[in-house]
C-alpha positions as CSV (number, residue, x, y, z in Angstrom):
1,X,-8.4,3.3,4.0
2,X,-10.7,1.2,6.0
3,X,-10.7,-1.6,8.5
4,X,-12.8,-4.7,8.1
5,X,-16.3,-4.5,9.5
6,X,-20.0,-4.6,8.8
7,X,-21.2,-1.4,7.0
8,X,-23.1,-0.4,3.9
9,X,-19.8,1.1,2.6
10,X,-18.3,-2.4,2.2
11,X,-21.3,-3.7,0.3
12,X,-21.5,-0.7,-2.0
13,X,-17.8,-0.3,-2.7
14,X,-16.8,-4.0,-2.5
15,X,-15.5,-4.2,-6.1
16,X,-13.4,-1.0,-5.6
17,X,-11.8,-1.9,-2.2
18,X,-8.1,-3.0,-2.4
19,X,-5.7,-4.2,0.2
20,X,-2.7,-1.8,0.3
21,X,-0.5,-4.8,1.2
22,X,-1.3,-6.3,-2.2
23,X,-2.0,-3.4,-4.5
24,X,-0.1,-0.1,-4.3
25,X,-2.1,3.1,-3.8
26,X,-1.2,5.5,-6.7
27,X,-2.0,9.2,-6.4
28,X,-0.6,12.4,-7.9
29,X,2.7,10.8,-9.0
30,X,3.2,8.8,-5.8
31,X,3.0,5.1,-5.2
32,X,2.4,4.0,-1.6
33,X,2.5,0.4,-0.4
34,X,2.8,-1.6,2.8
35,X,5.2,-4.6,2.8
36,X,6.8,-7.0,5.2
37,X,10.4,-6.3,6.1
38,X,12.0,-9.4,4.6
39,X,15.2,-10.4,6.2
40,X,17.4,-8.8,8.9
41,X,21.1,-8.5,8.6
42,X,21.5,-11.6,10.7
43,X,19.3,-13.6,8.3
44,X,16.3,-13.8,10.5
45,X,12.8,-12.8,9.3
46,X,11.7,-9.2,9.9
47,X,8.0,-9.5,10.9
48,X,7.4,-5.8,10.9
49,X,5.3,-4.1,8.2
50,X,6.8,-1.0,6.5
51,X,5.2,1.8,4.4
52,X,7.1,2.3,1.2
53,X,6.7,5.5,-0.8
54,X,8.0,5.9,-4.4
55,X,7.7,8.9,-6.7
56,X,6.6,7.8,-10.1
57,X,8.4,9.3,-13.1
58,X,7.7,13.0,-13.1
59,X,8.1,15.0,-16.3
60,X,9.5,18.5,-16.2
61,X,7.0,21.3,-17.0
62,X,9.6,22.9,-19.3
């Protein structure tokens, strides 16, 4: 993960950098993303960002 800035890293890796708010990070059977909260119980918008973690289908070793 990286913040925006001026660095050689951003030039060299520009085609591989993804925004976790738009593209989930998938690693070792996990999917991690960052999403806006949506709506609160009273119907108002929830402006907070939340990390969401999902376990992808894991097959049994047996």
